[in-house]
C-alpha positions as a printed Julia matrix, in Angstrom:
166×3 Matrix{Float64}:
   0.23  -0.2    0.2
   1.41   3.59  -1.04
   0.78   5.73   2.04
   1.08   9.55   2.12
   0.85  12.22   5.09
  -0.25  15.51   4.41
   1.01  17.31   7.58
  -0.22  20.98   8.99
  -1.75  22.71  11.68
  -4.97  23.31   9.8
  -6.14  26.35  11.7
  -8.48  26.55  10.09
  -8.54  23.93   6.71
  -9.19  25.72   3.84
  -9.84  25.04   0.04
  -6.29  25.27  -0.87
  -5.33  22.51   1.73
  -8.74  20.37   0.33
  -7.27  20.74  -3.43
  -3.83  19.73  -2.29
  -5.1   16.53  -0.44
  -7.32  15.58  -3.04
  -4.47  15.53  -5.42
  -2.81  13.55  -2.76
  -5.39  10.79  -2.71
  -5.09  10.05  -6.51
  -1.78   9.46  -6.27
  -1.79   7.3   -3.29
  -3.94   4.52  -1.75
  -4.11   6.34   1.67
  -3.59   9.78   2.66
  -3.28  10.55   6.38
  -3.93  14.28   7.01
  -1.68  14.6   10.11
  -2.84  17.38  12.37
   0.1   19.27  14.34
   0.29  21.52  17.33
   3.39  24.12  17.47
   3.84  25.41  20.97
   5.0   28.95  19.45
   1.82  29.25  17.43
  -1.51  30.91  18.74
  -4.53  28.9   17.76
  -7.6   30.64  16.75
  -9.21  26.5   17.05
  -8.11  23.99  19.02
  -6.46  20.91  18.17
  -9.85  18.69  18.7
 -11.72  21.18  16.99
  -9.33  21.29  13.81
  -9.58  17.54  13.7
 -13.43  17.91  13.83
 -13.54  20.12  10.8
 -11.04  18.04   8.67
 -13.04  15.1    9.11
 -16.44  16.4    8.29
 -14.54  18.1    5.4
 -12.85  15.44   3.97
 -15.54  12.55   4.99
 -16.4   12.25   1.23
 -12.91  11.51   0.11
 -11.71   7.61  -0.02
  -8.46   6.94   1.68
  -8.14  10.05   3.84
  -7.46   9.23   7.53
  -7.5   12.72  10.07
  -5.71  12.16  13.37
  -3.36  13.8   15.28
   0.52  13.88  14.93
   1.41  14.1   18.6
   4.63  14.68  19.92
   7.94  14.01  18.35
   9.42  14.49  14.69
   7.1   14.04  11.71
   9.79  11.69  10.34
   9.47   9.2   13.0
   5.68   9.47  12.82
   5.95   8.33   9.33
   8.28   5.67  10.22
   5.78   4.31  12.81
   2.44   4.14  10.5
   4.7    3.12   6.89
   4.49   6.21   5.35
   6.7    6.69   2.09
   5.68   9.92   1.4
   5.01  13.54   3.13
   3.09  15.72   0.36
   3.49  19.35   0.71
   1.6   22.15  -1.21
   3.23  25.07  -2.57
   2.03  28.36  -3.46
   5.54  30.21  -3.9
   9.42  29.89  -4.2
   9.78  31.04  -0.68
   7.54  28.0    0.38
  10.12  25.58  -1.37
  12.73  27.89   0.26
  11.06  27.0    3.73
  10.09  23.37   3.0
  13.22  21.73   1.37
  15.51  21.74   4.43
  12.87  20.07   6.4
  11.99  17.66   3.57
  16.01  16.71   2.98
  16.27  15.88   7.12
  12.7   13.93   6.89
  14.64  11.8    3.96
  17.71  11.66   6.3
  16.65  10.74   9.53
  13.93   8.21   8.26
  14.03   7.62   4.56
  11.04   9.36   3.85
  10.76  11.13   0.65
   8.61  14.75   0.09
   6.61  15.08  -2.59
   5.65  18.77  -3.43
   2.37  19.78  -5.7
   2.04  23.12  -6.64
  -1.09  25.18  -5.73
  -3.49  25.5   -8.29
  -3.51  29.38  -9.11
  -6.76  30.43  -7.63
  -5.24  29.23  -4.26
  -2.0   30.84  -4.56
  -3.07  33.3   -2.24
  -4.74  31.42   0.73
  -3.23  30.81   4.01
  -4.57  29.86   7.37
  -3.16  33.4    8.8
  -4.79  35.6    6.14
  -8.23  33.65   6.2
  -8.62  34.18   9.86
  -7.33  37.74   9.81
 -10.17  38.39   6.98
 -12.58  36.83   9.15
 -11.95  38.44  11.89
 -12.03  41.75  10.62
 -15.65  41.26   9.45
 -14.72  39.88   5.53
 -16.35  37.23   3.84
 -14.24  33.95   3.43
 -17.11  31.48   2.02
 -15.22  31.22  -0.98
 -12.03  29.98   0.7
 -13.03  27.73   3.43
 -15.89  24.84   3.87
 -18.95  25.35   5.65
 -18.09  23.54   8.71
 -14.7   25.65   9.21
 -17.34  29.02   7.97
 -19.74  28.39  10.7
 -17.05  27.58  13.47
 -15.54  31.09  12.4
 -18.46  32.99  12.72
 -19.3   31.85  15.76
 -16.62  34.36  17.09
 -14.46  32.3   19.8
 -11.26  33.78  20.61
  -7.75  32.05  19.53
  -6.58  29.34  22.02
  -3.2   29.07  22.88
  -3.31  25.29  23.68
  -0.85  22.32  24.15
  -0.46  18.91  22.27
  -3.01  17.18  24.27
  -5.14  20.01  23.83
């Protein structure tokens, strides 16, 4: 079985993420959407909420599993789950510059390869940070996020500072 992982914090998951995940599902037998938590980030949604939104949104796609990454290295996570590839979407050359050293380190640590998928042109500007900022200032983000995410964003909950088990 060819298994890949699409890692990210997905705070929130948006249509750019979904497009890359759907394309990865066409390349691999199983895609694990691995939701991560970074202590240095300020989150809008808890880990539980981010997992729920990803599961709701991706329920209709076959071969997709959504789970938390937990603590530790992504390379070790991949080794434990028999993952042969990490799939990352790229919007620009700065994304590539950021991702390349991590891809090289992950390959050296565990042998897992990284597959880069260029984003579709109409998603090049999307980022979770930008979506949160626009929504926070009253802007309409309905064209950029799934309905379950939009509903939660309209609920107007404050950002969360959470720990990995949150």
